[in-house]
N, C-alpha and C positions, 0 to 999 in steps of 0.2 A: 560468711565473712562480712557481707553487707549489713546483716542484722547487728553484728558486733559493733561495726563502725557507727551505725545509727544510735545504738543504745549507749555506747561508751566512746564518744569521740575523743575525749582526752587520752584514754588508754590507747586508742588506736593510733593517735598522733605520736605518743611516746614510743610505741612499738615500732612505728615506721622510722622514727629518728634513730632508735637503737640499732635497727637492722642496717640502716644506711651507714652509721658510724662503724659497725662491725665489718661491713663489706669494704669500707675504705681502709680500715686497719689491715685487712687481709690482702688486698690487691694493690694498694698504693705503695710507692716507695717512701719510707718514713723520712722526714726531715731530721737533721742532726739534733735539733732541740727536743724532739719527741723521744728519741732514743736515750738522750741524757736523762729525761724525766722518768721514763718507765722501763728502760732497758732495751736490749737488742730485739729486733723484730723476729729473729730466728727463735729466741727463747719464747716469745709470745706465741708464735705459730706452733711450736712443739707442744706448749701447754694447751693450746686450743685443740689440736688434733688428739692429744692424749685425753682431753676431756670428752671429745666426741666418741672416741673408741671405747673409753671407760663407760660412757653412756650406753653404747651398744651392749657391753657386758651386763650392766645393770638392767637393761631392757630384757635380756634373755632370762635373768633371774626373776625380775618383777612381772614379766608377762605371764609366767606360770603361776606366780603368786596371785596376780589379779584375776586369773581364771578361777583359782580355787577359793580365794577369799572374797574378791569383789563380785564375782559372777555366781558362784555356787553357795556363797554364804557359809563356807567352812573355814573356821579360824585355825589355820595350820601354822603354828609358831615353830614347827620343826622343819620349815621349808629351808632354812639355812643349812640344816644337817643334810638335806638331800643334795644341796650344792656341793658341800665338802665331800660327801660320799661319792658323788659322780666324779669329782676331781681325783680322788684317790683311785677309783676304778680306772679312770682314763690313764692315770700315771702307770698303774700296774700293767695294763694292756699295751700301752705304748712302749714301755721298757722291755716287756717280754717278747713282743712281736715286731717292734720297730715300725708299726703302722699307726700313723697319727689319725687317719680317717677311721680305722677300725675302733680306735679308742672312743670316738664319738658314738658310734653305733652301739657298742657294748654298754657304755655309760648310760645312754638313753634307755636301753632295754632294762637293765638292772634297776635303775632308779625308778622307772615307770612301774616295775613289779613291786618295789617297796611302796610306791604310791597306792597301788591297788590294795595292798595289805592294810595300809592306813585307812583307806576309805571304807573297806569292808569291815574291818575289825573295830575301828575307833569311831569314825564319823557317822557311819550308818546307824550306830547305836545311840548317837547323841545329836540327832538332827534338831536344829533350832535351839540347842543349849550352848550358847556362845561361851558362857563362863566355864562350863565343864570342858569344852573343847580347848579353851585357852590353857587351863590348868594342866590337862592331860598332855597336850602337845609340848608345853614347857618341860614337863617331866620327861617326856620321850626325847626331847632335844638334849637334855642333860645326859640321859642314858646313852644316846647315840654318840655324843661327844666323847664320853668315857670309853666306849667300845672302840671308836676310831683311834683314840689315843693309845689304847692297849694294843691294837692291831698294827698301827703305823708309827707309833712313837711320836715324839715331839719335834722331830726334825722338819726342816723346810724341804719341799719337793717342787721341782719344776719340770713340766712336760717338755720334752725336746721338740723344738720346731723342725718340721720337715725341711729337707735340703732345698726344695723348690720354693720355699718361702723365706729362706735366710737371706738377709741383706736388705738394703734400703731401696726405695723407688724415688726417682727424681720427679717432684711435682712442679707444675708450671706456676709456682709462687715465688716471687723475687724476695729474698731476704736482705740483700744488700747489693751495692754497686761497687765493683772494684775501682781502683784508681785509673785503670785502663778503660773504664766504661763498660766492662763486661759484667752482666748480671750474675749474681749467685743465687741458685735455686734451692728450694727446700728439699732435703732428702729425709724420707720417713720410712720406718720399717714396714715392709710389705705385708707381714703377717697380721699386723693390726688392721691394715686397710681391708684385707680379705675377710677377716673376722667381722669387721663392721659391716661390710657389704652383705655377708651371710645373715647377720642379725636383721638388716633391713628387709631382705628377702623373706625371712621367717615372719617378721612382723606383718608384712603385706599379705602373706599367705594366710596368717591367722585371722586378720581382719576380713579377708574375702570369705574364709570358711565360716566365720560367725555371722556375717551379714549377707552373704550371697549364695549360701547353700542350704539344703534341706536339713542337714545335721545341725547347722548353726541355728536355724529356726527352731528346731526341736529343743536344743539346749536352752535358748532364751525363753521359750514357752514353758519349759520345765521349771525354770527359776521363778517365773511369774505365777504359775498355777500348775503345780505338778499333778494334782488330783484330776483336773480336767484332762490333762495330757495323757495320764495313765488310763483314763476311761476310753480314750480313742484307740487303745491297744499298743501304745508305745511302751517299751520296757525302759522306763525312766531311770531305774537304778543302774541298769547296764550302761546307759548313756552317761550318767554321772561318774561311774567308775572309769569309763574311757576318758572323759575330760580330766578327771583327777590324775589319771596315769599320764596323760599328755603333759599336764602342767608340771608334774614331778619330773618327767623325762626332760623337759626344758631346763629345769634346775640342774640335772645331771650334765647336760650339754654345756651349760654355763660353767660348771665346775671344770670341765676340760679346757674351755676357753680361758678361764681365770688362771688355771695351772700352766697355760702356755705362755702368756705374756705377763703374768705376775708370779705368784707362787702359792703353794698349798701348805697350810700349817694349822695347828689347833688355834681356835679363835676366829678363823675366817668364817665359820658358820654364823656366829653372832654378828659379825660385821655385815655380811650380805643379807641377813635377815633384817637388820635395822635399815640398810639401804633400800631393801624392797618395800618396807613399810613406808619410808619417806617418799619413795617414788610413787607408790600407789596413792598416798594421801595427796601429794601435789598434783598428780595427773588425774585422779578420779577413780573411784572403785569400779571395777568391771569394764574399764575402757582400754582397749588395746592402743588406740592413738594417744590416750592419756598416759599410759605407761611409757610410750615412746617419748613423749614430750617431757614427762617428769624425769625419765632417765637421762635425757640429754641435758636438762637444766641442772640436775644434781651432779652429773659427771663434769660438766664445765665448771660449776661452782667449786667442786673439790680441787680440780687441777689448777685452775687459774688462782684460786685462793692459796693453794700450797706454794705457788711461785711468788705471788705478789704480797700476800699477807699470811705467811705460814703460821704465825702464832694463833690467828683467829680463823683458820681455814674451816675447821669443823663447825665453828659458830655460824659461818655463812650458810652452810647447808641447813641447819635447823632454823635459822632466821628466815630462810625462804619458805620452809614449811609453816612457820608461824604466820607469816604474811598471807600465805594462801588460805590458811584456816580462818584468818581474820576477815579477808576480803571475799573469798569464795569457798566456804567450808566443804562443799561437795566435791571440790577438785576442779582443775582447769578445764578438763574435757570429760566430765562425769557423764555416764549414761543416764538418759532421762527415764 
């Protein structure tokens, strides 16, 4: 942080001011003039928390994508299909058994198995051939989309929220003051908060696993020089299969999450593939903290943009990507 301030004092000052303004908007009681200018504080806070929780969902998808694409150099443009497949599996399990937790477990396992097949059958035969990987996985994503359309139809599906997560939670954030002087606090769906907390736990665990464990050291060493690592006796192909399976399994988990507080339908695979690409580009290839930061930025941009500038909301997302590419092409928190 100190190095960033020394090298970029202007950007550091802008960042501090932006954080201070955001904290004031969140915790302060808005004056009437501000509410007349940009709307009610409750709407702003709901959009803010929607953006943060959407960022948690994007992180679950993009973290698996950044492991496969940014870390292992496998161009898997069928990653969005893994998301939608995991969502459909989660919906089927949840509907048949009534267990929300079990749907996560089964979706992770089945999507991870699909990832193993992709790594062994497709990517192992095309190592280092980015263009071939791109074209083949685009074709596979089209095939997967048609198969899921044939199996599940074109309807919208939503995974039932468990009873213990139904209902809002009152947060200690004042949205207004009644005429009697009593504060009105923000109420927000508990399921979104729990899912966001779970995404934070998963992100921290992934970062620790990659940077503080032997398996993480092996993965990073295999990416840098797999021949030398293989010469030490490490079964590098087995390690890469496991990493690919874990990244695919995360996409399956994200599908269950997305099906819980949004919906599942044909076309969601393309949407989340594009979101993953944007998040990884903004955050930096192969960086778990970068994926978290990129997901948070894109989630906030989408939700705040849809509330305050709905006509240009999608433009804001790609404008952020263009600015990052112009200023820092490797991403905000790219691995060195």
